[in-house]
C-alpha atoms as one frame of an Amber mdcrd trajectory, in Angstrom:
protein
  55.899  76.689  42.512  57.379  77.617  45.851  57.792  81.349  46.201  60.357
  81.544  48.960  63.870  82.770  48.304  65.581  80.916  51.137  65.048  79.922
  54.730  65.155  82.610  57.385  66.679  80.191  59.926  70.084  81.188  61.291
  70.139  84.672  59.787  72.472  87.309  61.190  71.174  89.624  63.882  71.670
  92.617  61.598  68.756  91.589  59.385  65.389  93.319  59.316  62.097  92.090
  57.867  59.653  94.408  56.125  56.272  94.008  54.465  55.806  95.354  50.946
  52.335  95.753  49.427  52.212  94.845  45.724  49.298  96.598  43.998  49.040
  94.333  40.971  47.488  90.893  40.939  50.578  88.973  39.949  50.293  85.471
  38.597  52.197  82.649  40.252  54.985  82.758  37.657  55.366  86.541  38.061
  55.583  86.190  41.843  58.220  83.485  41.452  60.197  85.640  39.042  60.125
  88.589  41.460  61.304  86.427  44.363  64.107  84.995  42.206  65.160  88.453
  41.009  65.392  89.736  44.562  67.558  86.725  45.346  70.222  88.066  43.008
  71.022  90.769  45.574  73.619  89.795  48.176  72.016  91.794  50.983  68.549
  90.275  50.620  68.410  87.225  52.855  64.834  86.075  52.173  61.771  87.065
  50.186  58.364  85.431  50.077  54.727  86.208  49.403  52.271  85.685  52.238
  50.142  82.583  51.715  46.601  83.534  50.652  47.608  87.211  50.623  49.630
  87.376  47.444  49.648  91.164  47.468  51.903  91.145  50.555  55.579  90.299
  50.337  57.900  89.719  53.281  61.504  90.698  52.629  64.358  90.125  55.073
  67.518  92.075  54.314  70.858  93.063  55.799  70.383  96.527  57.289  74.114
  97.203  56.934  73.791  96.900  53.146  70.307  98.290  52.424  67.647 100.556
  53.833  63.942  99.766  53.550  63.729 102.348  50.766  66.533 100.578  48.875
  64.606  97.307  49.075  61.396  99.028  47.946  63.271 100.531  44.975  64.532
  97.061  44.015  60.959  95.725  44.050  59.678  98.693  42.016  62.479  98.245
  39.487  60.593  95.147  38.318  57.731  97.340  37.102  55.291  96.616  39.895
  53.412  99.214  41.890  54.688  98.625  45.428  54.422 100.408  48.756  56.292
  99.889  51.982  53.948  98.914  54.788  56.596  98.713  57.465  58.709  96.435
  59.624  57.443  93.124  60.923
């Protein structure tokens, strides 16, 4: 299963990418579900787990619609223990 929300090519300049640390060891299906759930938010442009580092998630979002804390709250709303590492 591919765990990428959508391509980050040709994204608006107002987007920002952050790294979120996921504390749990999520299975492939759980990671896919989290990526898909984040995709239901208009301001989230892309979300993906780092290959071979499945505890790290890259999320690109529209900074005019969300803050990094808003994105972190959306991740945590899926009952995972997550922490913001910072911008890329």
